[in-house]
VMD Tcl script that draws the C-alpha trace (Angstrom):
set ca {
  {-63.35 37.51 139.34}
  {-59.83 37.94 136.44}
  {-60.89 37.22 132.97}
  {-57.88 36.61 130.48}
  {-57.52 38.09 127.37}
  {-58.92 35.36 125.27}
  {-62.18 35.35 126.76}
  {-62.59 39.08 127.09}
  {-62.12 39.38 123.18}
  {-64.65 36.81 122.87}
  {-67.31 38.28 124.41}
  {-66.78 41.53 123.37}
  {-67.31 39.89 119.38}
  {-70.49 38.35 120.60}
  {-70.74 42.14 121.99}
  {-70.19 43.32 118.60}
  {-72.56 40.97 116.83}
  {-75.79 41.59 118.70}
  {-74.50 45.33 118.13}
  {-74.70 44.76 114.55}
  {-78.27 43.75 114.66}
  {-79.70 46.61 116.49}
  {-81.80 49.92 115.28}
  {-79.60 52.89 115.27}
  {-81.97 54.20 118.46}
  {-81.57 50.64 120.40}
  {-77.32 51.34 120.02}
  {-77.32 54.59 121.32}
  {-79.46 52.62 124.12}
  {-76.63 49.55 123.95}
  {-73.65 51.77 124.77}
  {-75.15 53.95 127.55}
  {-75.83 50.29 129.10}
  {-72.23 49.11 128.45}
  {-71.20 52.34 129.68}
  {-73.14 52.02 132.98}
  {-71.88 49.24 133.69}
  {-68.75 49.59 133.16}
  {-68.22 52.15 134.99}
  {-69.90 49.94 138.00}
  {-67.88 48.33 140.75}
  {-68.74 44.73 139.46}
  {-65.63 42.73 138.52}
  {-64.64 42.78 134.63}
  {-66.27 39.73 133.66}
  {-69.58 40.47 135.12}
  {-69.55 43.33 133.69}
  {-68.95 41.78 130.11}
  {-71.48 39.05 130.48}
  {-74.05 41.14 131.47}
  {-73.44 43.89 128.76}
  {-73.17 40.31 126.49}
  {-76.62 39.71 128.06}
  {-78.46 43.18 127.31}
  {-77.47 43.68 124.34}
  {-78.69 39.80 123.39}
  {-82.33 41.39 125.71}
  {-82.45 44.50 123.27}
  {-82.30 42.23 120.37}
  {-85.30 39.89 121.82}
  {-86.91 42.99 122.30}
  {-86.11 44.39 118.27}
  {-87.48 41.46 117.23}
  {-90.98 41.25 119.34}
  {-91.44 44.93 118.11}
  {-91.84 45.76 121.73}
  {-89.27 49.36 122.77}
  {-85.97 48.22 124.61}
  {-86.15 51.40 126.51}
  {-88.68 50.01 128.44}
  {-87.00 46.69 129.73}
  {-84.61 49.08 132.32}
  {-87.36 51.80 133.79}
  {-87.24 55.33 134.55}
  {-84.00 54.81 136.23}
  {-81.83 53.50 133.88}
  {-78.61 53.94 136.26}
  {-80.28 52.65 139.46}
  {-81.66 49.47 136.75}
  {-78.31 48.28 135.72}
  {-76.80 48.57 139.15}
  {-79.55 46.54 140.54}
  {-79.22 43.95 137.58}
  {-74.84 44.06 138.45}
  {-76.35 43.21 142.42}
  {-74.27 46.29 143.40}
  {-75.01 48.32 146.09}
  {-74.95 52.29 147.05}
  {-72.16 50.45 149.57}
  {-70.42 49.73 146.77}
  {-70.51 52.43 144.06}
  {-69.20 54.24 146.96}
  {-66.11 52.54 146.87}
  {-65.99 52.53 143.65}
  {-65.92 56.01 143.27}
  {-63.31 56.52 145.55}
  {-61.03 54.11 143.57}
  {-61.91 54.90 140.33}
  {-60.30 58.41 141.52}
  {-57.42 56.08 142.77}
  {-57.27 53.96 139.62}
  {-59.28 55.77 136.60}
  {-57.15 53.43 133.86}
  {-60.08 51.46 135.03}
  {-62.61 53.37 133.78}
  {-61.37 53.94 130.65}
  {-60.78 50.83 129.08}
  {-61.70 50.07 125.48}
  {-65.40 49.08 125.02}
  {-67.56 48.00 122.13}
  {-69.39 51.48 122.12}
  {-71.56 53.73 119.07}
  {-68.30 54.64 118.15}
  {-67.71 50.88 116.79}
  {-71.61 50.63 115.41}
  {-70.28 51.46 112.29}
  {-67.41 48.87 112.06}
  {-70.10 46.01 113.65}
  {-72.22 45.54 110.58}
  {-70.89 42.31 109.76}
  {-72.82 39.34 109.52}
  {-72.60 37.34 113.07}
  {-70.30 34.47 111.77}
  {-68.14 36.98 110.48}
  {-68.14 38.54 113.63}
  {-67.49 35.07 115.79}
  {-64.85 33.97 113.19}
  {-62.35 35.36 115.71}
  {-62.62 32.64 117.88}
  {-63.29 29.75 116.35}
  {-59.81 31.18 113.92}
  {-57.56 29.86 116.72}
  {-58.86 26.12 116.02}
  {-55.91 24.09 114.22}
  {-57.85 21.08 112.21}
  {-56.42 19.34 109.18}
  {-58.00 20.98 107.06}
  {-56.72 24.39 108.14}
  {-53.03 22.98 107.71}
  {-54.27 21.08 104.49}
  {-55.29 25.09 103.19}
  {-51.63 26.52 104.16}
  {-50.11 23.31 102.48}
  {-52.16 23.77 99.18}
  {-51.35 28.11 99.41}
  {-47.23 27.12 99.36}
  {-47.25 24.23 97.23}
  {-49.17 26.96 94.67}
  {-47.09 30.08 95.56}
  {-43.44 28.00 94.32}
  {-45.77 26.71 91.48}
  {-46.05 30.37 90.59}
  {-42.58 31.56 91.02}
  {-40.83 29.37 89.24}
  {-43.94 29.23 86.24}
  {-43.42 32.94 86.04}
  {-39.30 33.29 86.30}
  {-39.21 30.78 83.81}
  {-41.63 32.77 81.43}
  {-39.25 36.36 82.31}
  {-36.03 34.41 81.74}
  {-37.88 32.95 78.51}
  {-39.12 36.34 77.52}
  {-35.27 37.46 78.30}
  {-34.41 34.43 75.61}
  {-32.22 32.53 78.99}
  {-32.27 29.54 79.30}
  {-35.11 27.94 80.62}
  {-34.28 24.92 81.62}
  {-33.72 25.06 85.08}
  {-37.30 25.90 85.78}
  {-38.91 23.03 83.46}
  {-38.20 21.09 86.68}
  {-39.02 20.24 89.88}
  {-38.39 17.71 92.02}
  {-41.19 15.80 94.49}
  {-38.56 16.71 97.31}
  {-39.54 20.45 97.12}
  {-42.64 20.18 96.45}
  {-42.61 18.15 100.49}
  {-40.58 21.05 101.49}
  {-42.24 23.47 100.60}
  {-45.19 22.11 101.94}
  {-43.71 21.38 105.57}
  {-42.10 24.92 105.25}
  {-45.22 26.93 105.30}
  {-47.32 25.24 107.93}
  {-44.21 25.51 109.67}
  {-43.71 29.57 109.20}
  {-47.32 29.80 109.85}
  {-46.96 28.36 112.59}
  {-44.46 30.26 113.57}
  {-45.32 33.75 113.31}
  {-48.62 32.83 114.95}
  {-47.27 31.88 117.81}
  {-44.84 34.68 118.41}
  {-48.14 36.74 118.09}
  {-49.26 34.66 120.87}
  {-50.95 36.39 123.61}
  {-50.97 35.48 127.23}
  {-54.68 33.32 127.65}
  {-54.32 31.61 131.39}
  {-57.99 32.55 133.30}
  {-57.45 35.59 134.60}
  {-53.88 36.73 133.06}
  {-53.27 40.66 132.34}
  {-54.97 41.65 129.15}
  {-52.50 44.27 128.30}
  {-49.55 41.75 129.44}
  {-46.85 42.44 126.00}
  {-47.30 39.10 123.98}
  {-44.86 36.07 124.92}
  {-42.31 34.73 122.13}
  {-43.63 30.52 122.65}
  {-40.02 29.58 122.23}
  {-40.99 25.72 122.63}
  {-43.78 26.16 119.87}
  {-41.30 27.58 117.56}
  {-38.42 25.03 118.55}
  {-40.83 21.79 117.71}
  {-41.71 23.14 114.22}
  {-37.95 24.04 113.30}
  {-37.66 20.31 114.27}
  {-40.19 19.53 112.10}
  {-38.58 21.10 108.66}
  {-34.94 19.57 110.03}
  {-36.00 16.48 109.83}
  {-38.24 15.94 106.81}
  {-34.94 18.22 105.55}
  {-32.33 15.46 107.13}
  {-34.52 12.39 106.31}
  {-35.58 13.85 103.02}
  {-32.38 15.33 101.29}
  {-30.90 11.77 100.99}
  {-33.92 10.23 98.54}
  {-33.70 13.71 96.96}
  {-31.81 11.98 93.59}
  {-34.53 9.05 94.62}
  {-37.76 10.75 94.53}
  {-39.93 11.13 90.98}
  {-39.29 14.69 89.82}
  {-41.75 16.47 86.92}
  {-40.71 17.91 83.86}
  {-43.05 21.13 83.78}
  {-43.31 23.91 81.00}
  {-42.68 27.47 83.07}
  {-46.38 28.45 81.66}
  {-47.67 24.97 83.07}
  {-46.71 25.69 86.33}
  {-47.56 29.38 86.32}
  {-51.41 28.42 85.03}
  {-51.09 25.63 88.00}
  {-49.70 28.10 90.90}
  {-52.34 30.40 90.20}
  {-55.57 28.46 90.02}
  {-54.48 26.59 93.58}
  {-54.16 30.04 94.34}
  {-57.61 30.89 92.92}
  {-59.03 27.26 94.01}
  {-58.40 28.02 98.32}
  {-61.64 29.90 98.75}
  {-63.84 28.00 97.15}
  {-62.20 24.43 98.73}
  {-61.02 26.11 102.39}
  {-63.21 28.97 103.12}
  {-65.95 28.86 105.39}
  {-69.59 28.00 103.95}
  {-72.24 30.52 104.70}
  {-75.02 29.26 106.85}
  {-78.54 29.23 105.51}
}
mol new
graphics top color blue
foreach p $ca { graphics top sphere $p radius 0.5 }
foreach p [lrange $ca 0 end-1] q [lrange $ca 1 end] { graphics top cylinder $p $q radius 0.2 }
display resetview
């Protein structure tokens, strides 16, 4: 059974979350279980899902003040194979395949070497899988950040020109049209960069495949920006023009960036 890159990373992030709750002794046990499972002839998805369930079992035993090692009997390797449903015949076949194709057993795993980086809250570990969701709040945050940067840059440039004795007139006005373009352009830029780095996400896709450029997605966002410019430019002179001193623009920009986390950051659950 194949597994997509996205699904694999989701499962391995959960494995790391479970590992972050373990004692160092149980981490060593979990690493042994992971190594045995990943060298078994079971398919990759079965291996990763079993490793995740094993991690949960170890954490539960730890919370119950029970030795996690007792969950797997005297012969660790035999117990893991039995739980994976691997027969001796299948194991022999897998050994032959492993000699012919060693890359299967050498793929990266969430082992003890990652333990130092695994001590993170569960919310942060699962954030990577949830962060792919694009909501109105997400786009509002991007627009907010873009507008804050525009105000900060305009205010900072105006203050610099004023300190050097130059004319700050050009930095004391900003139009609603410019703000709209900055907000939409910021969203478009972020989405273009995200889509440029998108990986194959189909079930069974090769997780080692080179990221593909999502031309369709990029074109859509370019069209949106062009439409905003095309429709808004004739209205440029009719849209409101705001007069702001450079120092005030800079303050608004700093305040906007400073409030990004309080307004849009994920709230911690009790």
